[in-house]
N, C-alpha and C positions, 0 to 999 in steps of 0.2 A: 734770357737766363745769359748770365757769363760763366763759362767754364774756366778752371786755372788747374797748373799744370805744374804741380813742383818736379824737379830733377837734378840729379848730381850731388845729389846725397851718399854717406860712405864713413869708411873707414879711416884714417887717418893720424897720423903720429903728431905728438903735441910737436910747435911749431911750424908745422907743414900747412898748406895752404887746398880748400876745394872753391870751386863758384856753383853755386847754385843757382839754377834758372828757373822763370814762372813763363810758362808763358797763359797768355788771356783767351779767350774765343769764342762768338757766339754772336745771335745777329744785332745784337744790340750794345755789344759792350761801347761803354761814354765814358769812363771810369776815367777822375780828375788827377788820381793818384794812388800808386799799390808801395804795399808795405812789405816785411816780414816782421816776424814774432816766433816766436819759439817758444816752446813747454818742457822744463827739465821733469826727470817721474818725482811727483809728490809735490812738486811747483803751483804757479800760477803760471799761465799765459803771460809772456814778457815782450813787450814792445825791442824790434832790435835794429831796425832803418824804416824809413819810407819817405819817396820820389815825388814831385809834384809830376805829373807827364807833361805837364805844357812849359814846365821850361827849366827841370832840370834839378829843380831845390831838391836838397836832403836834407835827413835830416836824421839821428844815430843817436843808440845810446849810448850815458856815459863808458860802459862799461866796455862797448865794444869800438869805438873813437878811433882812428888812428889806427885801424887793423884789420876794420872790414868795407866797404866799400858797396854802393846800393848804384846803378845805373839803368837805364832802359832803354832798346832800342824800338823807338813809336812806329817805325814799320814792321817792325813785325811782333807787335803787341807783348815783348816778352822783356821781362825787367829781369839785372841782374845780382846779384850779391855774391861781390870778391871776399872772400875769407882769409885773411892772410893770420899770419903767427896764432895757429891760431892752439886753443887752451881745452882741458881737460872740465871747464866748468863749463865752455860754449856745447858741450854734446847735450841735447836735444832732438826731440822732432821744429823741423823748421817748416811753416807756415807762410804761404806766402794770402794775400788778400788784395781786395780794388776796393774803394770807396765809392756807393752809390751816389742816389739821386740830392740823397740828404749832405752830404760833404763827409769831412771827421775832423777826429780832435785825435791831440796826445791828450790827457791827465795819466796822473797817478803812475806814467810808466807801462802802459795799455793803450792799446790804440780803440779809439771807437768811431763809430760807422762805418768802419768796412761793412758791406753788406758781401761780398763774398770770398770767399775762402776756400784756398786749396786741401788737398787729402793730408798734406805734410808730406817731409822726404826727412831722415832720419842721422844727424850729422853723429856723430861718435868720433872722440878724440882720444885717446889710449897715452896713456903718462908715461 
């Protein structure tokens, strides 16, 4: 089993920054990729960013390109999401995920094949 624990959410004013962390643990953690998705009230869960753990290749939603950066520290089994120039539209619960043995894909603006998910951390951006 894989446990994902997010941290770093909170309240920030527009234009500010936050860094989210996701620590993975478990005896059998061997995911090839991890990612972040978010869900705002009344909306579908939306892909934000993902990273291949082996080579560090990154993927971003158009809405966050240039503002958010995903990174990883494999020694700590941790991924980060640095969020800069936050906007009220970024307000959402942010979920960390990790892929399973079948791998993952991005289709229609959502992550597919992520078998493990954290419980989420709330980010609120005030105007």
